[in-house]
C-alpha positions in Angstrom: 34.9 -94.7 122.3 33.7 -96.7 119.5 33.6 -100.1 118.5 36.1 -99.5 115.9 38.7 -97.9 117.2 38.7 -101.0 119.9 39.1 -103.6 117.7 41.5 -101.5 115.2 43.8 -101.4 118.5 43.5 -105.0 119.5 44.8 -105.9 116.0 47.4 -103.4 115.9 48.5 -105.0 119.7 48.0 -108.8 118.0 50.6 -107.8 114.9 52.8 -106.1 117.6 52.9 -109.2 119.1 53.5 -111.7 116.1 56.4 -109.2 115.2 58.1 -109.7 119.2 57.7 -113.5 118.3 58.9 -113.5 115.2 62.0 -111.7 116.4 62.3 -113.6 120.0 62.3 -116.9 117.7 64.7 -115.7 114.9 67.3 -114.8 118.1 66.7 -118.1 119.5 67.3 -120.1 116.1 70.5 -117.9 115.2 72.4 -117.6 118.6 75.1 -120.0 119.8 74.6 -119.6 123.2 71.9 -121.6 125.0 71.4 -119.4 127.7 70.5 -116.7 125.5 68.5 -119.3 123.1 66.4 -120.5 126.5 65.9 -116.3 127.1 64.4 -115.8 123.8 62.6 -119.1 123.8 60.6 -118.2 126.8 59.7 -114.9 125.7 58.9 -115.9 122.1 56.4 -118.3 124.1 55.0 -115.3 126.1 54.3 -113.6 123.0 52.1 -116.2 122.0 50.8 -116.1 125.1 49.6 -112.6 124.3 48.8 -113.6 120.9 46.3 -116.3 122.2 44.6 -114.1 124.7 44.6 -111.2 122.8 42.5 -112.9 119.7 40.2 -114.2 122.4 39.6 -110.5 123.4 39.1 -109.2 120.0 36.5 -112.2 119.4 34.6 -111.8 122.3 34.6 -108.2 121.7 33.3 -108.6 118.1 30.6 -110.8 119.7 29.6 -109.4 122.5 30.6 -105.7 122.5 33.1 -106.1 125.5 35.9 -108.1 127.0 36.1 -111.1 128.8 36.9 -110.7 132.3 37.5 -114.1 132.9 40.1 -114.4 130.1 42.3 -111.9 132.1 41.4 -114.0 135.3 43.1 -117.0 133.7 45.7 -115.3 132.4 49.5 -116.2 133.0 51.2 -113.6 135.6 54.5 -113.6 133.4 56.9 -114.6 135.8 59.0 -117.0 133.0 60.6 -113.7 132.5 61.2 -112.8 135.9 62.8 -115.8 137.0 65.2 -116.1 134.0 69.0 -115.5 135.8 71.6 -113.5 133.9 75.0 -115.2 134.7 78.3 -114.3 134.7 79.2 -116.4 132.1 76.0 -116.1 129.8 77.3 -112.0 129.4 80.7 -113.4 128.8 79.5 -115.4 126.2 77.8 -112.6 124.4 80.0 -110.4 122.3 78.8 -106.9 123.0 79.1 -106.1 119.1 77.8 -109.0 118.1 74.3 -110.3 116.8 72.7 -111.1 120.2 73.6 -107.8 121.4 72.0 -106.1 118.3 68.4 -108.1 118.9 68.9 -107.2 122.3 68.9 -103.6 121.2 66.6 -104.3 118.9 64.1 -105.9 121.1 64.2 -103.0 123.5 62.9 -100.8 121.1 60.1 -103.3 120.3 59.2 -103.2 124.0 59.2 -99.7 124.6 57.0 -99.2 121.8 54.4 -102.1 123.3 54.4 -100.5 126.4 54.1 -96.8 125.2 50.6 -98.5 123.2 49.5 -100.8 125.8 49.8 -97.9 128.8 48.6 -95.2 126.2 45.3 -97.1 125.6 44.7 -97.8 129.1 45.2 -94.3 130.3 42.7 -93.3 127.2 39.6 -95.7 128.0 36.8 -95.2 129.9 36.2 -99.4 130.2 37.4 -100.4 133.6 37.7 -103.7 131.7 39.4 -102.5 128.9 41.8 -100.4 131.1 42.9 -103.6 133.2 43.4 -105.4 130.3 45.7 -102.9 128.7 47.6 -102.3 132.3 48.0 -105.9 132.6 49.5 -105.9 129.3 51.5 -102.9 130.0 53.1 -104.7 132.7 53.6 -108.2 131.5 55.8 -106.1 128.7 57.6 -104.0 131.1 58.9 -107.2 132.8 60.4 -108.2 129.5 61.9 -104.7 129.2 63.7 -104.5 132.2 65.2 -107.9 131.3 66.5 -106.8 128.1 67.7 -103.5 129.9 69.6 -105.5 132.2 70.9 -107.5 129.9 72.2 -104.3 127.6 73.7 -102.8 130.6 75.9 -106.0 131.7 76.9 -106.0 127.7 77.8 -102.5 127.6 79.9 -102.9 131.1 81.3 -105.7 129.7 82.5 -103.9 126.1 83.8 -100.6 128.4 86.0 -102.9 129.9 87.4 -105.3 127.1 87.9 -101.7 125.5 89.4 -99.9 128.5 86.9 -97.4 128.2 87.1 -96.7 132.4 88.8 -94.1 133.2 91.0 -95.7 135.5 
């Protein structure tokens, strides 16, 4: 793998993380639901952690021609999202066809893309440090994706009940 393709994927990753952070900050700023605000603020903070981490990796790679394993070992484990609780009140307060629901749907697509890019890069590389880096990122984004999918499923069920879509 040549140096240019590695730096390109790191730059693309940084841009993806900036876009995710911007979306999550916008949702947090515009929602009227404190629980949704908390979830999206945590997700924005995690995206900033990814940005910082990736920028350090890019700088190290440009200088040394390799990844910094020490940074990966120091990286947080992404438990903040995993520990977020989706409760019935939060789902009840979100309109299934409103802003928050649309933002959740858009965020699912964005997280899917991130997981795909990171997982593909991990599969393509022969460098074990790069593989570890992108597997770690893919797994963290999978945590975001799972939370968003869970929220979306609960909202969908709410819409079905509210609109009598159930067959019984």
